[in-house]
Structure formats: structure tokens, C-alpha cells
C-alpha positions in Angstrom: 86.1 71.8 89.8 82.8 72.2 91.6 83.4 73.5 95.1 81.4 72.0 98.0 79.4 74.6 99.9 78.7 74.3 103.6 75.3 75.8 104.6 75.8 78.1 107.6 72.2 79.3 108.1 69.0 80.6 106.7 66.1 82.8 107.9 63.7 81.5 105.1 62.4 78.2 106.5 62.3 75.7 103.6 61.8 78.0 100.7 65.5 78.3 99.9 66.1 82.1 100.1 67.9 83.9 101.6 70.8 81.7 102.8 74.5 82.0 103.8 77.0 79.4 102.7 80.7 79.0 103.6 83.4 77.7 101.3 85.2 75.1 103.6 88.9 75.7 103.9 88.7 79.4 102.8 87.6 82.7 104.3 84.9 83.1 101.5 81.1 83.1 101.8 78.4 82.6 99.2 75.2 84.7 99.8 71.9 83.6 98.3 69.2 86.3 98.1 67.0 88.3 95.8 68.9 89.6 92.8 69.1 93.4 92.5 67.9 94.2 89.0 66.9 97.9 89.1 69.4 99.7 86.8 69.3 102.8 89.0 70.3 100.8 92.1 73.0 98.9 90.2 74.5 102.2 89.0 75.0 103.2 92.6 77.3 100.2 93.2 80.9 101.1 92.9 83.2 99.2 90.5 80.6 96.4 89.8 82.3 94.3 87.1 80.6 92.3 84.4 81.3 89.1 86.4 79.7 90.4 89.6 76.0 90.6 90.7 74.3 91.9 93.8 71.6 90.4 96.1 69.6 91.6 99.0 69.3 89.7 102.3 67.6 90.5 105.7 69.8 92.0 108.3 69.1 89.2 110.7 70.7 86.7 108.4 74.1 88.4 108.7 73.6 89.1 112.4 72.7 85.5 113.2 75.0 83.6 110.9 77.9 85.9 109.9 81.3 85.6 111.5 81.4 86.9 115.0 85.1 87.2 115.7 86.9 90.4 114.6 89.8 89.4 112.4 92.0 92.0 110.8 93.1 90.8 107.4 95.1 93.5 105.5 93.5 94.2 102.1 96.5 94.5 99.8 96.1 95.6 96.1 98.5 95.6 93.3 100.4 98.6 92.1 98.3 98.6 88.9 95.1 98.7 91.0 96.6 101.5 93.0 97.5 103.6 89.9 94.0 103.1 88.6 92.6 104.8 91.7 94.0 108.2 90.5 91.6 108.1 87.5 88.5 106.4 89.2 88.3 108.8 92.1 85.4 111.1 92.1 86.4 114.2 94.0 89.8 114.3 95.8 93.1 112.6 96.6 95.2 113.7 99.5 98.6 112.5 100.6 100.8 112.7 103.6 104.5 112.1 102.8 106.5 111.4 106.0 109.7 109.6 104.9 113.2 110.9 104.8 114.0 109.3 101.5 112.4 107.2 98.7 114.6 104.7 96.9 112.5 105.0 93.8 113.3 108.8 93.5 117.0 108.1 93.7 116.9 105.9 90.6 115.5 108.7 88.5 117.6 110.8 86.1 116.0 113.9 87.5 117.5 113.0 90.9 121.0 112.9 89.5 120.4 116.2 87.7 119.2 117.7 91.0 122.4 116.5 92.8 124.6 117.9 90.1 122.8 121.1 89.2 120.7 122.0 92.2 117.4 122.0 90.2 115.6 119.9 87.6 114.2 120.8 84.1 111.0 118.9 84.5 109.1 117.6 81.5 105.5 118.8 81.9 104.3 116.7 79.0 105.4 113.2 80.2 102.6 110.7 80.7 102.3 111.3 84.5 102.0 115.0 84.1 99.4 114.7 81.3 97.4 112.3 83.3 97.4 114.4 86.5 96.5 117.5 84.4 93.6 115.8 82.8 92.1 114.7 86.0 92.6 118.1 87.6 90.8 119.7 84.6 87.8 117.5 85.5 87.6 119.3 88.8 89.3 116.7 90.9 91.5 117.9 93.7 95.0 116.6 94.4 96.8 117.7 97.5 99.8 116.8 99.6 101.5 117.6 102.8 105.3 116.8 102.9 106.9 116.5 106.2 110.4 118.0 106.2 113.3 117.3 108.6 115.1 120.4 110.0 117.2 120.9 107.9 115.6 118.8 105.0 117.3 115.7 103.8 118.7 115.5 100.3 115.6 113.5 99.2 113.2 116.0 100.7 115.0 118.9 98.9 114.5 117.0 95.7 110.8 116.7 96.4 110.6 120.5 97.2 112.0 121.1 93.7 109.5 118.5 92.4 106.7 120.4 94.0 107.0 123.0 91.4 106.3 120.5 88.7 103.3 119.0 90.6 101.7 122.5 91.2 101.9 123.2 87.5 99.8 120.2 86.6 97.1 120.7 89.2 98.3 119.7 92.6 98.4 121.8 95.8 101.6 121.1 97.8 102.2 122.1 101.4 105.1 121.3 103.8 105.3 120.9 107.5 108.4 120.6 109.8 108.8 117.3 111.5 108.9 118.8 114.9 105.5 120.4 114.4 104.2 117.1 112.9 105.3 115.2 116.0 103.5 117.8 118.2 100.4 117.2 116.2 100.9 113.5 116.7 100.6 112.9 113.0 101.1 109.2 111.9 104.6 108.1 111.0 103.3 106.7 107.7 102.7 107.5 104.1 99.2 107.2 102.8 96.7 108.6 100.3 93.0 109.4 101.1 90.6 109.0 98.2 87.3 110.8 98.3 87.5 111.0 102.1 86.4 107.4 102.4 89.3 105.1 101.4 92.9 105.2 102.7 95.7 103.6 100.7 98.5 102.9 103.2 101.9 102.7 101.5 104.2 100.0 102.9 108.0 100.4 102.8 110.9 98.1 103.7 114.2 99.1 105.6 115.7 100.0 102.3 113.0 102.6 101.6 111.5 100.6 98.8 107.7 100.6 98.5 106.6 97.0 99.0 102.8 97.2 98.8 99.6 99.1 99.2 97.0 98.3 101.8 93.4 99.6 101.5 91.7 100.8 104.7 87.9 101.2 104.4 86.6 100.5 108.0 84.9 103.9 108.9 86.5 104.3 112.4 90.0 103.8 111.0 89.4 106.0 108.0 88.2 108.8 110.4 91.5 108.7 112.2 93.3 109.4 109.0 90.8 112.1 108.1 91.6 113.8 111.4 95.3 113.6 110.7 94.6 115.2 107.3 92.7 118.1 108.9 95.6 118.8 111.4 98.3 118.6 108.8 96.6 120.7 106.2 95.7 123.4 108.7 99.2 123.8 110.0 101.2 123.2 106.8 102.7 126.0 104.7 102.4 126.3 100.8 105.7 125.0 99.5 106.5 128.2 97.8 106.6 130.1 101.1 109.0 127.5 102.7 112.2 129.2 103.9 114.1 126.3 105.5 
């Protein structure tokens, strides 16, 4: 069904280009402009799919006719899209783990083994380990800071054991006491930072189940997470030196 476009404005007089249109009843816009055809310029666009194109428009078109009100609409992505970020990243992925328990962990056979034996015989050739090792061998950095209660919870002790596995496939794991994390005013949140420009904020419910992933790309907000990363990484201790 052909959608009816509502012409919002144009800077081009009557020659038809460039122009901004709104799709009534939605939060979507159609931008009419000169198509970008230079292969080198197109190669610089990130994740441009075969069904997408790019156009150029004057700055005044967006300034004069773009939406003026600031509306925060969470940008949620699927878990499959989130998983793909660990292979499409270019340089680095960094995580802050702040929760006392993760319901997903407790459903794993390795968790039950840890409860009964106090340690886990990790399979370093499972698909997750192979994938992380391959990315690390490409020169990509994977780092985490895990916040620990004092003393650590059962789930946190399991993750301390898990850190040995992660380090063997290319991750750098550090830990930080919760009291020090609070002094540093670190966010009470779990998140990944990809290539120092995109934050994936992990949402959890009251049962400690991960319910969704929200992307944050607005530069000022991303900077706040980067500042938290710098403080946490500076004060954290390599997991192997932890004596809690």
C-alpha cells in the first residue's frame, strides 16, 4: 500500500530537491536529496545495507524543518543484533558488571558444578570461546570490570571462577569492590561500550532476567559512560590479584 507523504519543507524553490517529508501518523521522515554515489564515501557509512541509500541535503533544511522538540525514544535492539556487535566492532568492547546475580548464569550446568565442587572445568573450545578467541586474535580488545560485594555473593564468586576462562580466550578482567565503586559514583547499571562510541545498556527485571538491550549513541550521554569506564578501569584490580 502506497503511503501518503506530507511535505514538511524545502529549501529548493520549485526544482524539487532537497525536501523533507513526514509520514503522517508515524515518527518517520523521508529525505529527498542528491544521491551519494562515490564508492569511497559509501564505504565510510557504517552498516549500510543493500536496501539503503544515502543522500546529501543542506544543513538549513534540517535546521528549518526538522523536529524541534527533544524526545527521548529508547533505541532497543534484538538479542541477535546485540550478539552481532561482538563481531562487527572495529577496536574494543568494554563492560561494567554491577549486579549481584544473573538469572541466566544460575540455569547453566557450570553453575551447578561450581556450587557442588567450588570450581568449574570450563570448555575452552565451545562456540562462545572460539568466537571470542578469533576476535581477540584480530587485535580487538575485550575488557570487563566486575563489581563485587564485600563479601562477594554466590553469583559473583561464580563469575570470578569464570574470569579464568575469559582471560584464556582474550579478555582482560578486573574487579572492584562495591564500596569503592560507590565512592567513584559509578552507574548502578550493566553496559557494554563498543569502539568508545556506542553504549549497549542492558535492562533487567526484578527477577534478574535480562529483558532488553538499549543502544545509546548521543555523544554527551556516551561521554558519561566513557568517564565511568576510565574511573573503573583505573581503580580496578586484575581478577587474579583479588584476595576477597
